[in-house]
N, C-alpha and C positions, 0 to 999 in steps of 0.2 A: 414338254421336252422329254425325250426318252434317252436314258443312259443305260448301257448294257455292260456288265462285267462278264467277260468270257473266261471261264476257268473251271477246273474240276473240283476245287475245294482245298487247294494247297494253302499254306500260310500266306504266300504272296497274293493269292486270289482273294483271300479273306481281307487282307490289308487294303487291297485295291477297292473292294466293296465298301469298307469302312471309310476310306478316304473320299470316295465319291459321295457317300451319304453326308459326310461332314462338310464337304464343299457346298453341296446343295443347301444344307442347313445354314451355313455361314453366309451364303449369298441371299438367303431368304427367297429362293425362286421355287416355282412349282415344277417338279420334275419327277418322273417315274424312274426309279433305279431298280433294275432287274438283274438277276444272276442267270447266265446261260451256262449250264453244265453239260449239256448234251454234246459229246465229242464229235458226232457227225455234223451237227449244226456249226460248231466252232470251225471245223476243217472246211466245211462248205463255204465259209466266208474268207478262206485263204489264210487263216491264222494257224500257224504251226507251233507257236510257243505261247504259253499262257503265263501270267494273266494278260488280257487285252482289254482295252477300254474303248467303247464305241459310243459316240455322241451323235444322235440323230442320224444313224446309219453310216457315219464316217469313223473309220478306225483311227484313233488318236495315238495309241501306244500299244506295243506288243512286247512281251517278254520281260517286263519289269513293272514294278509298282510305282505309279506316278504319285507325286506329292499332292497334298490338298491344294497348294497354291497353283500347281500346274493344271489341275483339273478345273479350278476356278477360272483360269484364263480361257480354257476351251469352252466354258459355259457362258461366257459373256459375249 
């Protein structure tokens, strides 16, 4: 499974990354959690506000930090 956090490094982006990593750890699943910071890449996906969370190519949330529990639901 591939989870991407799209964002430039703001506090909300860092919190989203931490929450995604925690959700993966708590579920005990195998997943690659990566940070996408390239602005052109982010915009090319249609994301105009960060942070954004992408699971398996599907945008799950844009413009806010999802909770660990929200992320867990998207991963199951």
